[in-house]
N, C-alpha and C positions, 0 to 999 in steps of 0.2 A: 179410564175414569168412570165412576158411576154416573149413569145418565140422570139419575134422580137429583135434579138441582145442581148437577155438576160437582157433587161432593167427592173430594179426594180422600180415600180411606187409607190410613197409614198405620204401620206398626213400628214401634221403637224398640230396638234391641241393644242393650248396653249393660255391662255387668256392674256399673256403679248406680245404685238405687237412687241417690239424690239427683244425679245428673239425668238419669232416665225419667224420673218424675218431673223434674223441672222442664225438660224439653217437651214432655207429653202435655203438661199443663199449658205451656206456652202455645203449642200447636192447637190444642183443643179450644183455645179461646178465640181462634181466628175463624171468621165465617168462611165456609167452603171447605174446611179441613176437619177430618174426624179421626182421632186416634182410637183404633178399634182393638189394638192389642199391644202388650208390652212383655218383654222377656229380657233374660240376662245371659244367654248362651246360644251356641250354634244349635243345640237340640231344641231350645225354646223357639228359635227363629224358624226352623223347619216345621215344627208342630203348628206354629201360628199361621205360617203361609198355607199349609195343608188345610187348615180349618177355615181361614178367613179370606184367602185369595185377595190380598190387599192390592191397591194401586201402587203404593210406594212403601218401600222398606228402608227405614233408617237403621244403619248397621255400623257398629263399632268394629274395629279390627282386633283389638286386644281384649279378648274375652274367652272363657272356656270353650274349647272346640275350634277356636280360630275364626276370625271374620272372613278370611279368604275362602276357607272351606264352606262356611255358610253361604257365601255369595254363589259359588258354583252349585251347591246343592239346591238352593232356592230356585235358580234359573232352570235347573234340570226338571224340577217339579212344576214350576209355574213361570213359563217363559215370558209372560206378560207383566211380571213384576218389574218395576223400575226401582233399582237399588241406588241409594245414596249412602256412600261411606261417610260417617260422621266420626272423626277420630282426632287424637292428639298427634298422630304420627305425621311428621313432615319428611319421612324417608322417601327419596326418589324411587327406591326399590318397591315400596309399598304401593305407591301411586301407579308405577309401571306394571305392577302385578294386578291391581284392582281394575284398572280401565279395560285392558284386553279381556279380563275375565267376565266383563259384562256390566260393571258399575257404570251408571249414567252420571253420577256426581261424586266428587271427592271434596269434602268440606272439612276444614279444621275446627276443632272445638274452640269456643271463644268467639265464634262468628255472631254478629248481631241478630236478633230475632227477626227483624224486617228482612234482612238478607236471606236468612234461612228459609223464611216463608216464600220469598221470590224464587229461590232455587227449587223448592219443592214444587211450586206451581209450574215453573218452567220445565222441570224434569218430567212431571206428570203429562205435560203437553208434548213431550218428545224431544226436548232439548237436552243438552249435556252441560256440565259445569265442573270446573276445577278451580279451587281457591287461587286467586291472583298471586298470592305469595309463592305458589308452587308452579303455576302455569308456565312462566318464562323458562325456569329450569328444565321442566319436563319437555317443553317443545325443543329445546337444544338437545336434550338426550335422544328424543325420537328422530330429530333430523340427522343425527350422526349416522343413522342407518341408510340415509338417502342422499349422501353426498357425492356419489359417483356420477359420471357424465350421463349414464342412462337414466338415473333417477332425476337428474336435472331436466333432461329432455322431456320425461314423462310429466313432470310438474308443469313445465311450460306449455306442453300440448293441452293438458287438461284445463289449465287456467285460460288458455286462448279461446275456449268454448263459452266463457262467461260473457254475458251482456255487460254494457257499461254500468248499469244499475246494480247488477249482481256483484260486480267487482267493487263498486262503492260500498255495498253492504258488507262484503267479506273483509274489506280493508278495515272497516270500523269494528267488526267483530274481532279481527286479529289484534286490534289495539286494546281489546278488553272490554268493549261496550256490550251491554245486554241488548236483547231485541227492543226493549222498551226505550233504551237510550238511543239506539240507531233510528228508531221511528221518530223520536223527537228531533234528532239532528238533521234528518232527511225530510222532515215534514210529511211522514207517511203514517198510515195506520199500522199498529203493531201486528195485526193479522197479515198485512201485506209484506212486512219484513219476514214473518215466519214462512210465508209462501215462497219468498225469494231464497230463504235458507234451505228449504226443502229441495228446491231446484238445484241450488249450489252443491249440496251433499250428493245428489244424484249424479250431477255432471262430473264431480271430482272423484266419484267412487270412494267416498269416505263415510264413516259411520256417525260422526258427530262434529260439532263445531270446533272442538279442540283440534282434531285432525285436519279440518279444513283450514283453520288458522295456521297450523304448522305447514301445510302444503303451500299456502299463500306466502308465508315468510321465506320458505325455502326457495320457491320459484322466483321471488324478487331479489334474491342474492345474485342471480346470474345475469 
């Protein structure tokens, strides 16, 4: 994130001009957010990233060149970019392709402006996000690869390293609460919750809160 005033620099890439302009105008009206570039294709996305080095890239999947191709190309060129897929696709295959490829967020079009802004700020700060409508299905899908006895033991061993407070935080995250909501429920500062999440991710050897929640759910089946 830009150090100057904490400004989050964003590019919006979507091949529907009205949607792209609407999202851009909404984000540009929020203090702390700056839309520095807009495009409608994979080629546009790559060119904008090369030129602008943004903090956050809002990326559609269904556009000329393919959003998944853009995702990989962007991260190859600018690994610090935090990519949020903003799409109409509710396909499990698309979600399961986008997240391992490096997307930090997967948001369905139609999301409210306040939620989108919260997601952008969270992702810019190092968090991950998957639309709640998809999260439960995706967790089940991911868990199917960890159902053997060895996977269960690994989950239990990793979870046993958490402190009581860390387990409290992770339980609430697994229930779908944001860091802000966890902080309110536990009467903590939001930055304290973020610190706990950083330690949780490190202890569980996972990349993001979605994987941490999956591991927690998996471990508590046994």
